[in-house]
N, C-alpha and C positions, 0 to 999 in steps of 0.2 A: 593210202597210210599203208604203212608197213611194219609188220610185227615179226618177232622171233620168238619161237616157242623154248619156254624155259623149263616147263613141267607138262607131263602128260597122264599123270595119274589122280584118282578122287583122293589119295591120301595127300597130295600136294595142295588140294583144295579146302582140306580140313581148317587150316589157321584162319580161313575167311568164313567160315560157318558163323551163324549168329549164337550158337551155343555148342558146348562141348558134344561130341556125338561117340557113340561106339562105333568100333570100325565097320560092322555089318550094318549099320544104319543109313538110310538113304538122306542125304542132306539137301540144302536148297538148290544145289546143282543137278540134282536127279542122279546123285552118284554115292556110292559107299566108298570107304576107305580103300577098298580092293579094286575098284573100277580102273580100268585104263583106257586112255584115249589113244587107240592103235592108230587113228587117221592123222594124227600129227607126230613129226620126229623132233626131239629136243636139239637145239642148234640151228633148225631150218628156218627160213625166212619165207613169209607169206603176205601177199598182197591182199588186204581187207576189201572185200566186195560189197559188205554192208554190215550195219551193226544193228542186231534184233535186241530190244529191249524186253526181256522176259520179266514174269512178274516178280522174281527174286533176284535178277542178275542180267548183265550185259553179255552177250555173245557176239563173237566175230564170225562172219559168212566168210569162209575161205575154201581153197581146195587143195588138195596135197595129192599129186600125181592123176589128176583127173578125178578124183572123189570129192564131192561138194558137201560139206557139213557146217554145223555152226558149234563153237566151242567157247566155254566159258572165258571171258577176258582175262581172268587171273592165270590162266596157263601160259601168258605171253609177255613179253616186254615190248613196248612200242619203241621203234628204231626209227620211222619217221611219220611225223604227225600230220603231215600235209594231206587233206582229203580232196578228193576230186572236186571240180567246179560245177561237175554235173550231178552230183548227190542231190537227193530229195529227202524230205521228212514226211512222215504220216503216223498219227498217233490213231491208234485203232478205237473204234467205239464199241459199246458195250453190246450193241446186237449183231457183232459179228461173232463167228464159230470160234475164232482164235482168242477172243477176250475171254478172261483176263490172262489166260495164259501168256499171251504176247501184247505188250501194251504199245508197242510202236515200232516203227522202223526207219533207219537211215540208209541210203543207197542208192543204186541206179533206179531209173524210173519204173520198170517192171516190178522190182522188188516191193516198192512203196505202194503203186498203183493199180497194177494188174490183179483183178479179182482173182483169187485162190491160187497166184503164182508162188507165193512161199510154200504152199502144201504140195504144188506139182512139182516144185524143184527138191525139197528135202524129204517130204514124206513118200509122194510117189514116184520120185525120180524120174520124171517124163522128159524124154528127149529133148522135145521142143523147149522147154524151160531150161534143160542144161545148155543147149546150143545157145539161147540168149544169153545166159549166164558167161559163157566164154566169149562170145561176141563183145559183151559190155568189158570184160577183162582185157581182151585185146585192145579196145578204145582207151582203157585207163593206162595201159602199159605203153602207149605211143608217146 
């Protein structure tokens, strides 16, 4: 799946909130109206490596110039909706540390099934987790 960034601010997410919020208030995306998503650039295309189902929104797992992160899907438009035949899905269980913050994962095998992989990739930014990400990205781009 390929996407194009159309917005990169918290202000652009305000129309997607469940209720009207003051600009300094944190909304369902974890952003204020002042927030900026500096890791993505308007007009740039990205290969989606996974879809994370958060408690209150969907996020795309992408990288920009080697920096891996997850961004609200509302910041993008889909330009190619085809997903990899190698993708998997896993619903998180209520005894996991990620639950209820993360409800489920779509994506490559390790993202869905390797214990603590998401934390190692996104929070701890471990080299081995990043190496796996970029290896899977190379496979998807072939």
